[in-house]
C-alpha positions in Angstrom: 0.0 0.0 0.4 1.8 3.4 -1.0 0.6 6.2 0.5 -1.0 9.3 -1.5 -0.7 13.0 -1.0 -3.6 13.3 0.5 -3.1 10.9 2.9 0.2 11.4 3.9 -1.1 15.0 4.5 -3.4 13.9 6.9 -1.1 11.8 8.8 1.3 14.8 9.3 -2.0 17.1 10.1 -3.1 14.3 12.5 1.0 14.3 14.3 0.8 17.7 14.5 -2.0 18.1 16.4 -0.8 15.2 18.9 2.4 16.8 19.5 0.3 20.5 20.4 -1.8 18.7 22.4 1.4 17.1 24.7 3.1 20.2 24.2 -0.1 21.9 25.8 -0.5 19.1 28.5 3.1 19.3 29.5 3.0 23.1 29.9 -0.3 22.6 32.4 1.7 20.2 34.3 4.7 22.5 34.4 2.3 25.1 36.0 0.7 23.2 38.6 2.6 22.4 41.9 4.3 19.2 42.4 2.7 17.0 44.5 4.9 15.8 47.9 4.6 12.2 46.9 4.4 10.5 43.8 0.9 9.5 43.1 -0.5 6.5 41.1 -1.0 7.6 37.7 -3.7 9.7 36.7 -6.0 10.0 33.4 -3.9 12.8 32.2 -0.9 10.9 32.4 -2.5 7.4 30.6 -4.1 10.0 28.3 -0.7 11.9 27.5 1.0 8.3 26.9 -1.7 7.3 24.6 -0.7 10.6 22.4 2.8 9.7 22.5 1.9 6.2 20.8 -0.1 7.3 18.6 2.4 10.0 17.1 4.7 7.7 16.8 2.6 4.8 15.0 1.6 7.6 12.7 5.6 8.3 12.3 6.2 4.5 11.5 3.6 4.3 9.3 5.3 7.2 7.1 8.6 6.1 7.4 7.5 2.3 6.6 5.9 3.7 3.6 8.4 6.5 2.4 10.7 3.3 2.7 8.4 0.9 0.6 6.7 3.8 -1.9 
């Protein structure tokens, strides 16, 4: 399967939006005071990890298609 220009543009758009959400989440985290003890993983941390995994997946797909396309 070869990615066409439209599919590549959509993938890049998804990556850009995910990176923007990650950047915002990290900025929000920096603005909050640090907890005294490390709490268990929160929903926002899980969501952030999912965003990172999605970006990595999109990048892997684009790289794979570039190598074989």
